[in-house]
NUVEXNU-309488 format. One record per residue (C-alpha): residue number from 1; residue in one letter; x, y, z. Coordinates in Angstrom, 2 decimals. Example, Ala and Ser with C-alpha at 12.3 -4.5 7.8 and 13.67 -1.06 7.14 Angstrom:
2
+------+------+---------+---------+---------+
: tiro : guba :    east :   north :      up :
+------+------+---------+---------+---------+
:    1 :    A :   12.30 :   -4.50 :    7.80 :
:    2 :    S :   13.67 :   -1.06 :    7.14 :
+------+------+---------+---------+---------+
# end
This chain:
206
+------+------+---------+---------+---------+
: tiro : guba :    east :   north :      up :
+------+------+---------+---------+---------+
:    1 :    M :  161.37 :  107.95 :   73.08 :
:    2 :    E :  163.97 :  109.51 :   75.32 :
:    3 :    N :  164.04 :  106.46 :   77.56 :
:    4 :    D :  164.28 :  104.17 :   74.53 :
:    5 :    L :  167.17 :  106.22 :   73.17 :
:    6 :    H :  169.01 :  106.07 :   76.48 :
:    7 :    G :  168.39 :  102.31 :   76.55 :
:    8 :    E :  169.87 :  101.87 :   73.10 :
:    9 :    I :  172.91 :  103.95 :   73.97 :
:   10 :    S :  173.47 :  101.96 :   77.14 :
:   11 :    L :  173.23 :   98.71 :   75.21 :
:   12 :    D :  175.68 :   99.94 :   72.59 :
:   13 :    D :  178.07 :  101.05 :   75.31 :
:   14 :    Q :  177.80 :   97.66 :   76.97 :
:   15 :    N :  178.51 :   95.82 :   73.72 :
:   16 :    K :  181.50 :   98.08 :   73.04 :
:   17 :    E :  182.81 :   97.46 :   76.54 :
:   18 :    E :  182.51 :   93.68 :   76.11 :
:   19 :    T :  184.27 :   93.87 :   72.73 :
:   20 :    D :  187.07 :   95.97 :   74.20 :
:   21 :    T :  187.43 :   93.47 :   77.06 :
:   22 :    V :  187.83 :   90.53 :   74.66 :
:   23 :    K :  190.29 :   92.52 :   72.57 :
:   24 :    D :  192.24 :   93.48 :   75.68 :
:   25 :    R :  192.46 :   89.85 :   76.79 :
:   26 :    K :  193.82 :   88.79 :   73.38 :
:   27 :    E :  196.43 :   91.55 :   73.46 :
:   28 :    H :  197.66 :   90.34 :   76.85 :
:   29 :    L :  198.01 :   86.69 :   75.85 :
:   30 :    S :  201.56 :   85.38 :   75.90 :
:   31 :    V :  203.25 :   84.32 :   72.68 :
:   32 :    V :  202.83 :   80.69 :   73.75 :
:   33 :    D :  199.11 :   81.13 :   74.44 :
:   34 :    R :  198.61 :   82.83 :   71.08 :
:   35 :    Y :  200.50 :   80.56 :   68.74 :
:   36 :    Y :  201.05 :   77.20 :   70.46 :
:   37 :    T :  199.03 :   74.34 :   71.89 :
:   38 :    R :  200.34 :   72.74 :   75.06 :
:   39 :    K :  200.61 :   68.96 :   75.14 :
:   40 :    Y :  202.16 :   66.85 :   77.85 :
:   41 :    K :  204.10 :   63.67 :   78.47 :
:   42 :    T :  203.70 :   62.70 :   82.12 :
:   43 :    D :  205.84 :   60.31 :   84.18 :
:   44 :    V :  208.39 :   60.12 :   81.38 :
:   45 :    Q :  210.19 :   56.77 :   81.25 :
:   46 :    G :  208.15 :   55.63 :   84.25 :
:   47 :    N :  209.55 :   58.31 :   86.56 :
:   48 :    I :  206.72 :   59.79 :   88.61 :
:   49 :    S :  206.28 :   63.55 :   88.12 :
:   50 :    H :  209.05 :   63.72 :   85.53 :
:   51 :    D :  206.68 :   65.59 :   83.23 :
:   52 :    Q :  207.49 :   67.47 :   80.07 :
:   53 :    C :  205.49 :   69.94 :   78.02 :
:   54 :    I :  205.51 :   69.92 :   74.23 :
:   55 :    L :  204.41 :   73.11 :   72.49 :
:   56 :    L :  202.77 :   72.43 :   69.15 :
:   57 :    H :  202.91 :   75.17 :   66.51 :
:   58 :    S :  200.60 :   75.41 :   63.50 :
:   59 :    N :  203.60 :   74.73 :   61.23 :
:   60 :    K :  203.87 :   71.33 :   62.96 :
:   61 :    V :  207.14 :   71.90 :   64.80 :
:   62 :    C :  207.25 :   70.68 :   68.40 :
:   63 :    V :  209.06 :   72.70 :   71.04 :
:   64 :    V :  210.28 :   70.47 :   73.86 :
:   65 :    T :  210.15 :   72.02 :   77.32 :
:   66 :    V :  210.03 :   71.10 :   81.00 :
:   67 :    A :  206.54 :   70.99 :   82.54 :
:   68 :    K :  205.86 :   73.05 :   85.64 :
:   69 :    S :  205.07 :   69.86 :   87.56 :
:   70 :    H :  208.57 :   68.43 :   86.96 :
:   71 :    P :  210.58 :   68.30 :   90.22 :
:   72 :    V :  213.08 :   70.83 :   88.88 :
:   73 :    L :  210.38 :   73.50 :   88.62 :
:   74 :    A :  207.90 :   72.27 :   91.23 :
:   75 :    E :  210.60 :   72.20 :   93.91 :
:   76 :    N :  212.33 :   75.39 :   92.73 :
:   77 :    K :  215.66 :   73.66 :   92.26 :
:   78 :    T :  218.74 :   75.54 :   91.13 :
:   79 :    I :  220.10 :   74.13 :   87.89 :
:   80 :    T :  223.88 :   74.24 :   87.72 :
:   81 :    S :  224.57 :   72.63 :   84.35 :
:   82 :    V :  222.99 :   71.38 :   81.14 :
:   83 :    N :  224.77 :   68.74 :   79.05 :
:   84 :    F :  223.70 :   67.85 :   75.50 :
:   85 :    Q :  226.28 :   65.06 :   75.12 :
:   86 :    V :  224.24 :   61.85 :   75.14 :
:   87 :    D :  225.88 :   58.94 :   76.97 :
:   88 :    G :  227.23 :   56.57 :   74.34 :
:   89 :    G :  225.60 :   58.65 :   71.62 :
:   90 :    P :  225.82 :   61.91 :   69.70 :
:   91 :    N :  226.30 :   65.41 :   71.00 :
:   92 :    R :  223.00 :   67.16 :   70.32 :
:   93 :    M :  224.84 :   70.46 :   69.93 :
:   94 :    E :  226.62 :   69.10 :   66.87 :
:   95 :    N :  223.30 :   68.64 :   65.07 :
:   96 :    K :  223.47 :   70.39 :   61.69 :
:   97 :    V :  220.43 :   70.77 :   59.46 :
:   98 :    S :  220.38 :   71.99 :   55.88 :
:   99 :    G :  217.82 :   72.40 :   53.11 :
:  100 :    K :  214.09 :   71.80 :   53.00 :
:  101 :    G :  214.67 :   68.10 :   53.54 :
:  102 :    K :  216.40 :   68.85 :   56.85 :
:  103 :    R :  219.47 :   66.90 :   55.75 :
:  104 :    G :  221.88 :   66.03 :   58.52 :
:  105 :    A :  219.28 :   66.23 :   61.28 :
:  106 :    Q :  219.63 :   63.73 :   64.08 :
:  107 :    K :  216.70 :   61.33 :   64.19 :
:  108 :    M :  214.88 :   61.30 :   67.50 :
:  109 :    K :  212.63 :   58.67 :   69.03 :
:  110 :    A :  210.11 :   59.57 :   71.71 :
:  111 :    D :  212.47 :   58.11 :   74.33 :
:  112 :    S :  215.65 :   59.69 :   72.95 :
:  113 :    P :  217.52 :   61.78 :   75.53 :
:  114 :    V :  217.85 :   65.45 :   74.63 :
:  115 :    C :  220.02 :   66.56 :   77.54 :
:  116 :    Y :  220.99 :   65.99 :   81.15 :
:  117 :    I :  220.57 :   68.61 :   83.84 :
:  118 :    H :  222.26 :   68.78 :   87.23 :
:  119 :    C :  221.09 :   70.75 :   90.26 :
:  120 :    D :  222.95 :   72.19 :   93.24 :
:  121 :    D :  221.33 :   69.67 :   95.60 :
:  122 :    G :  223.07 :   66.82 :   93.78 :
:  123 :    S :  220.01 :   65.67 :   91.84 :
:  124 :    A :  220.25 :   64.99 :   88.13 :
:  125 :    Y :  217.59 :   64.46 :   85.46 :
:  126 :    T :  217.43 :   63.22 :   81.90 :
:  127 :    L :  215.08 :   65.14 :   79.63 :
:  128 :    Y :  213.68 :   63.42 :   76.57 :
:  129 :    S :  212.41 :   64.22 :   73.10 :
:  130 :    C :  208.90 :   62.89 :   73.91 :
:  131 :    V :  208.04 :   62.94 :   70.20 :
:  132 :    R :  209.51 :   61.14 :   67.22 :
:  133 :    G :  211.04 :   63.19 :   64.42 :
:  134 :    M :  214.05 :   65.15 :   63.24 :
:  135 :    L :  216.02 :   67.33 :   65.61 :
:  136 :    I :  215.93 :   70.84 :   64.19 :
:  137 :    E :  217.90 :   72.50 :   66.97 :
:  138 :    V :  218.73 :   72.47 :   70.65 :
:  139 :    N :  218.86 :   75.54 :   72.86 :
:  140 :    K :  222.61 :   76.05 :   73.14 :
:  141 :    N :  222.09 :   79.05 :   75.42 :
:  142 :    L :  221.22 :   76.65 :   78.23 :
:  143 :    V :  224.85 :   75.56 :   78.50 :
:  144 :    S :  225.96 :   79.03 :   79.61 :
:  145 :    H :  222.63 :   80.02 :   81.18 :
:  146 :    P :  221.07 :   76.86 :   82.68 :
:  147 :    S :  218.79 :   78.92 :   84.93 :
:  148 :    L :  216.69 :   79.83 :   81.87 :
:  149 :    I :  214.94 :   76.46 :   82.24 :
:  150 :    S :  213.62 :   77.56 :   85.62 :
:  151 :    E :  213.08 :   81.22 :   84.82 :
:  152 :    K :  211.45 :   80.92 :   81.38 :
:  153 :    P :  210.67 :   77.25 :   80.75 :
:  154 :    E :  208.31 :   77.81 :   77.80 :
:  155 :    T :  210.29 :   80.52 :   76.01 :
:  156 :    D :  214.01 :   81.21 :   76.45 :
:  157 :    G :  214.37 :   78.02 :   78.49 :
:  158 :    Y :  213.09 :   75.60 :   75.86 :
:  159 :    L :  215.16 :   72.44 :   75.31 :
:  160 :    A :  214.85 :   71.56 :   71.65 :
:  161 :    I :  212.76 :   71.79 :   68.50 :
:  162 :    I :  211.61 :   68.57 :   66.84 :
:  163 :    L :  209.87 :   68.16 :   63.48 :
:  164 :    P :  207.78 :   64.95 :   63.35 :
:  165 :    P :  207.24 :   63.20 :   59.99 :
:  166 :    L :  204.59 :   65.35 :   58.34 :
:  167 :    K :  202.52 :   62.40 :   57.13 :
:  168 :    E :  202.55 :   60.91 :   60.61 :
:  169 :    Y :  202.23 :   64.16 :   62.55 :
:  170 :    H :  198.77 :   63.53 :   64.00 :
:  171 :    A :  199.66 :   59.96 :   64.99 :
:  172 :    V :  202.80 :   61.21 :   66.75 :
:  173 :    V :  201.16 :   64.01 :   68.74 :
:  174 :    S :  198.09 :   61.92 :   69.56 :
:  175 :    K :  200.27 :   60.03 :   72.04 :
:  176 :    L :  200.61 :   63.20 :   74.13 :
:  177 :    D :  198.11 :   64.35 :   76.76 :
:  178 :    G :  196.03 :   67.48 :   76.42 :
:  179 :    Q :  195.65 :   70.13 :   79.10 :
:  180 :    E :  192.57 :   68.52 :   80.66 :
:  181 :    K :  194.14 :   65.06 :   80.95 :
:  182 :    Y :  197.31 :   66.63 :   82.36 :
:  183 :    L :  195.39 :   68.46 :   85.08 :
:  184 :    Q :  193.53 :   65.26 :   85.93 :
:  185 :    T :  196.87 :   63.50 :   86.38 :
:  186 :    L :  198.07 :   66.22 :   88.74 :
:  187 :    Q :  194.86 :   65.95 :   90.79 :
:  188 :    Q :  195.19 :   62.18 :   91.04 :
:  189 :    R :  198.71 :   62.54 :   92.41 :
:  190 :    Q :  197.42 :   64.73 :   95.21 :
:  191 :    Q :  194.89 :   62.15 :   96.35 :
:  192 :    P :  196.02 :   60.07 :   99.34 :
:  193 :    T :  196.87 :   56.45 :   98.69 :
:  194 :    P :  194.00 :   54.26 :   99.90 :
:  195 :    P :  194.88 :   52.00 :  102.84 :
:  196 :    P :  195.29 :   48.29 :  102.17 :
:  197 :    D :  192.21 :   46.09 :  102.41 :
:  198 :    A :  191.47 :   44.93 :  105.90 :
:  199 :    A :  191.24 :   41.38 :  104.60 :
:  200 :    M :  194.69 :   41.72 :  103.05 :
:  201 :    E :  196.10 :   43.08 :  106.30 :
:  202 :    D :  194.73 :   40.13 :  108.26 :
:  203 :    G :  195.88 :   37.68 :  105.65 :
:  204 :    P :  193.79 :   35.10 :  103.83 :
:  205 :    P :  191.24 :   33.18 :  105.88 :
:  206 :    G :  192.53 :   29.90 :  107.31 :
+------+------+---------+---------+---------+
# end
């Protein structure tokens, strides 16, 4: 009986420890991990590695961010400026939304520019909406603190918030890649390019 009792106590202790471990993990999840689902748009506008991450919230808003595989983050570039004035188009910072119908919101296509960023090495990048919908807001803090994109890309360094048409929400976000597909894309980029066919090198037979 004594051995059985000790066995039961040990089992209870083990179950409690496992429960506490799961609870501890949940408590240490980031806000993004808790409340958002990461989706990705890779090689945006045909530019290799120009990847962006879209954070989907349960209320169906989409937070547009820069993916960690984008050259700006992957190469640890120093961002010197962020410009929300679209060439030949509206200034995203002048977007004004009112009411439940989001009146006044700028309409965004998936390929609509959100902003332009410039880095101290002379490189410049256009960052896009990646989803179709209404522009709820842009992160105006990036104008005075452009480094936030590099330091906190998924939180304080977000680019914009887009609200897709509610009736078309699933169709809109289905065009984005999930985490697994995104990781597969990154792995494929690391694979060496296969050499040309020997027959192609030698030319067609005469």
